[in-house]
C-alpha positions, 0 to 999 in steps of 0.5 A: 869745572872750568870747561875752558881749561878742559877743552884747551887740555884736549888733543885732536887724538882725544877728540878723534877717540871720543868721536869713534867711542860715540859712534861705536858705542864702546871705548877703544879697549872694547868696554861699552860707554855709559849714557853719561860717558856718551853725553859728556864725550859729545859735549867735549867734541862740540866744545872743542869744535866750537873753539878750534874748528874754523869750518862752519858748514858742518851740520849740527856743530857750534860756531865760535860765536856759540850759534848751533848749525843745523842741517836746514841752515846747510841744506838752504844753500842748495837748490832743489827740493828735499825728498819730503818736499817732493813727497808732499808735492806728490801727495797734493796731486789729485788723479781722477779716473773715469769708471763705467759708472761715470760715463 
């Protein structure tokens, strides 16, 4: 299969339908997506966006150069701690209390 020709034949409307089908788990007519159809739709969406999208800041996408953009790459551009970082800081604080036995 020539993926280049396949991607060139896709339209934005088709990609929108694929995206909706993957999100809802069913085609517009109500028929459920098979696991193979879901995987094929996701691959088509990613290849289409890699070819035609100029946006490189969307997480979990592929750039025209073939690099995968992940959420961590995007998050590193923002200041502050993530929820996990904050939770880990909270876990490392030791709280000591006095009891009657300690006095």
